[in-house]
C-alpha positions as CSV (number, residue, x, y, z in Angstrom):
1,M,0.1,0.1,-0.1
2,D,1.7,3.3,-1.2
3,I,1.4,6.6,0.6
4,Y,-1.6,7.8,-1.5
5,D,-3.6,5.0,-0.6
6,F,-2.5,5.5,3.1
7,K,-4.0,8.9,2.9
8,N,-7.1,8.1,1.2
9,A,-8.0,5.4,4.0
10,L,-6.9,8.1,6.8
11,I,-9.3,10.3,5.2
12,I,-12.5,7.9,4.9
13,G,-12.0,6.7,8.5
14,F,-11.8,10.5,9.8
15,F,-15.3,11.0,7.9
16,M,-16.5,8.0,9.2
17,A,-16.5,8.8,12.3
18,F,-18.7,11.9,11.6
19,M,-21.6,9.8,9.9
20,I,-24.7,11.3,11.7
21,G,-26.8,8.3,13.1
22,P,-27.4,6.5,16.1
23,V,-24.4,5.5,17.0
24,F,-22.7,8.8,16.8
25,F,-25.6,9.7,19.5
26,M,-25.2,6.6,21.6
27,L,-21.3,7.4,21.6
28,I,-21.5,11.1,23.0
29,Q,-24.3,10.1,25.3
30,T,-22.4,6.9,26.7
31,S,-19.1,9.4,27.2
32,I,-21.7,12.0,28.8
33,L,-23.3,9.4,31.1
34,K,-20.9,6.9,31.9
35,G,-17.8,8.7,31.5
36,A,-14.8,7.9,28.8
37,R,-13.7,4.5,29.5
38,A,-17.5,3.3,29.1
39,A,-17.6,5.1,25.6
40,I,-14.3,3.7,24.6
41,V,-15.5,0.0,25.4
42,F,-18.4,0.9,23.4
43,D,-16.7,2.2,20.4
44,L,-14.8,-0.8,20.0
45,G,-17.9,-3.0,20.1
46,V,-18.7,-0.4,17.0
47,I,-15.6,-1.3,15.6
48,I,-15.8,-4.8,15.5
49,G,-18.9,-4.5,13.8
50,D,-17.2,-2.8,10.8
51,L,-14.7,-5.4,11.0
52,T,-17.5,-7.9,10.7
53,F,-19.3,-6.1,7.9
54,I,-15.5,-5.7,6.2
55,L,-15.4,-9.5,6.5
56,I,-18.5,-10.5,5.2
57,A,-18.1,-8.0,2.2
58,Y,-14.6,-9.5,1.3
59,Y,-15.0,-12.9,1.3
60,G,-18.6,-12.7,0.5
61,S,-17.5,-10.6,-2.7
62,R,-14.1,-12.2,-3.2
63,P,-15.2,-14.7,-6.2
64,L,-16.8,-12.3,-7.9
65,L,-13.7,-9.8,-7.4
66,E,-11.1,-12.5,-8.7
67,K,-13.5,-12.7,-12.0
68,I,-13.9,-9.3,-12.7
69,K,-10.6,-7.4,-11.3
70,D,-9.3,-6.3,-14.4
71,D,-13.0,-5.2,-15.4
72,P,-13.4,-1.6,-15.3
73,R,-17.1,-2.0,-15.1
74,L,-16.8,-2.9,-11.2
75,F,-15.6,0.9,-10.7
76,F,-18.9,1.9,-12.1
77,I,-20.2,-0.6,-9.4
78,G,-18.6,0.5,-6.5
79,G,-19.1,3.7,-7.5
80,L,-23.1,3.3,-8.1
81,V,-23.3,2.0,-4.5
82,L,-21.8,4.6,-3.2
83,V,-23.6,7.5,-4.5
84,I,-26.9,5.7,-3.9
85,Y,-25.2,5.6,-0.2
86,G,-24.9,8.9,-0.4
87,L,-28.1,10.2,-1.9
88,I,-29.7,8.1,1.0
89,T,-27.6,10.4,3.7
90,Y,-28.1,13.6,1.7
91,F,-31.9,13.2,1.8
92,N,-32.4,11.5,5.0
93,K,-34.9,13.8,7.2
94,E,-33.8,12.1,10.4
95,N,-33.1,15.2,12.8
96,K,-31.1,14.9,16.3
97,K,-34.0,14.2,18.4
98,E,-35.1,11.4,16.4
99,A,-31.4,10.2,16.1
100,L,-31.2,10.4,19.7
101,E,-34.4,8.6,20.2
102,S,-33.0,5.5,18.1
103,A,-29.9,5.2,20.2
104,K,-32.0,5.3,23.5
105,I,-33.7,2.3,21.7
106,I,-30.7,0.0,23.9
107,E,-31.0,2.1,27.5
108,V,-27.5,2.5,29.0
109,P,-27.2,0.6,32.3
110,I,-26.9,2.4,35.6
111,K,-23.5,0.6,36.4
112,N,-20.8,0.1,34.1
113,N,-20.9,-3.3,32.4
114,Y,-18.3,-3.2,29.8
115,L,-19.4,-6.9,28.2
116,K,-23.2,-5.3,27.7
117,L,-21.6,-1.8,26.4
118,F,-19.4,-4.0,23.8
119,L,-22.1,-5.8,23.1
120,K,-24.6,-2.9,22.4
121,G,-21.8,-1.2,20.3
122,Y,-21.4,-4.3,18.2
123,F,-25.0,-4.8,17.6
124,L,-26.1,-1.2,17.1
125,N,-24.0,-0.8,14.4
126,F,-24.3,-4.3,12.7
127,I,-28.1,-3.9,12.5
128,N,-27.6,-1.0,10.1
129,I,-27.7,-2.4,6.5
130,G,-26.5,0.5,5.4
131,V,-23.1,0.1,6.8
132,L,-22.8,-3.2,4.9
133,A,-23.4,-1.5,1.7
134,F,-20.9,1.3,2.2
135,W,-18.3,-1.5,2.9
136,L,-19.6,-3.3,0.3
137,G,-19.2,-0.7,-2.1
138,T,-15.3,-0.1,-1.1
139,V,-14.7,-3.3,-1.1
140,L,-15.6,-3.5,-5.0
141,V,-13.6,-0.9,-5.6
142,I,-10.3,-1.2,-3.3
143,G,-9.9,-5.1,-4.1
144,P,-9.2,-4.3,-7.6
145,A,-7.6,-1.1,-7.0
146,L,-5.0,-2.7,-4.6
147,K,-4.3,-6.1,-7.2
148,M,-6.2,-8.1,-4.8
149,D,-3.1,-8.2,-2.5
150,Q,-4.6,-9.5,0.3
151,T,-1.9,-8.3,2.6
152,A,-2.4,-4.4,1.1
153,I,-6.2,-4.5,1.6
154,F,-5.7,-5.7,5.1
155,W,-3.6,-2.7,5.9
156,Y,-6.1,-0.3,4.0
157,F,-9.2,-1.4,6.0
158,G,-7.2,-2.0,8.9
159,T,-5.9,2.0,8.4
160,I,-9.5,3.2,7.9
161,L,-10.7,1.7,11.0
162,I,-7.5,2.9,13.3
163,S,-8.3,6.4,11.8
164,Y,-11.7,5.9,12.4
165,F,-11.2,4.9,16.2
166,V,-8.9,7.6,16.8
167,T,-11.3,10.2,15.7
168,D,-13.7,8.9,18.0
169,L,-11.8,9.4,21.1
170,G,-11.3,12.9,20.5
171,K,-15.2,13.3,20.0
172,I,-15.2,11.3,23.0
173,V,-12.6,14.1,24.9
174,L,-15.1,16.6,23.8
175,A,-18.5,15.1,24.1
176,K,-19.9,17.8,26.1
177,K,-18.8,20.3,24.1
178,L,-20.0,18.3,20.7
179,K,-23.1,17.5,22.6
180,N,-24.1,21.5,23.0
181,K,-23.0,22.7,19.5
182,M,-25.0,19.6,17.9
183,T,-28.2,21.5,17.1
184,P,-30.8,20.3,14.7
185,R,-29.3,22.7,12.0
186,V,-25.6,21.8,12.3
187,I,-26.9,18.0,12.0
188,Y,-28.6,18.8,9.1
189,R,-25.7,20.4,7.3
190,V,-23.3,18.0,8.6
191,K,-25.4,15.4,6.7
192,K,-26.0,17.2,3.7
193,I,-21.8,17.9,3.3
194,M,-21.2,13.8,4.0
195,G,-23.8,13.1,1.4
196,I,-22.6,15.2,-0.7
197,I,-19.3,13.8,-0.2
198,L,-19.9,10.4,-1.0
199,I,-21.7,11.4,-4.1
200,V,-18.7,13.1,-5.7
201,C,-16.7,10.0,-4.7
202,G,-19.0,7.4,-6.3
203,V,-19.5,9.7,-9.4
204,F,-15.0,9.6,-9.0
205,L,-14.8,5.8,-9.2
206,M,-17.8,5.7,-11.9
207,L,-15.5,7.6,-14.3
208,K,-12.7,5.3,-13.6
209,G,-14.3,2.6,-15.4
210,F,-14.8,4.3,-18.4
211,I,-11.7,7.5,-18.3
212,P,-7.7,5.8,-18.1
213,S,-6.3,5.7,-14.5
214,E,-3.5,8.3,-15.2
215,K,-6.1,10.9,-16.3
216,I,-8.2,10.6,-13.4
217,D,-5.4,10.7,-10.9
218,K,-4.0,13.9,-13.2
219,L,-7.9,15.5,-12.5
220,I,-7.4,14.7,-8.6
221,Q,-4.0,16.4,-8.4
C-alpha cells in the first residue's frame, strides 16, 4: 500500500467518524453519562461490527472480485453503490431528536457493565444494513485497485478503522462540547455535506471505469 492509499484510508476513517446516526449519538451519550472508559468500550464494539461487515463484504464478494478484478465496470458498480448511499444520507430527514430516540432503543445501564456496552456497540452498528452497503461498495472498488493483494487490503481497511477509532477518541474527549453544538441545523448541514462527499467520491469511481487511471489521477492532483 503506497502513501496515496494510506492517506486515502485515513481520510475515509476520519469522515466516517462524523456520519450522523444512532451510533454517533449513543457514543456521545455514553461518554457523558458513563465516562470515557465506557464510551471507548462501546466504540470498540462498533469497530468490531464494522470489521465483521468488512469480512462479510470481502469474503462474500471475493469470487466475483477475482473474476472481474480487471473489468473497469467494477469501478462503476462500486461507485454507484457509494452514490446511492450518499443520496440516502443527503435526503435522510432524521433530525437530532429522532436520532437520539433511536440511540435510546438500547438503554445505558446504571452501573458500568463493559461486556454489555461492547455488545451494544456491536449490535447497534451491525443492525444498520446501510453500513454493510457502504463497506461492500468500498471493497468492490479497493480490492481490484490493490490488485487483490490480501496484505495491502488488510492494511488499507485496518488504517480506515484505526483512523475512525482515533477520531472517535477525540469525540469522546470533547463529548460535552459536541453535544451542545449538535443543534438540528448543524446536524442537517453535516449530513448534507457527508452525502455530497459520498456522491462525489462515487462519481469519480464511476468515471474511473471509463476514463484511464492516468487521466483521473491528473484530474485529482
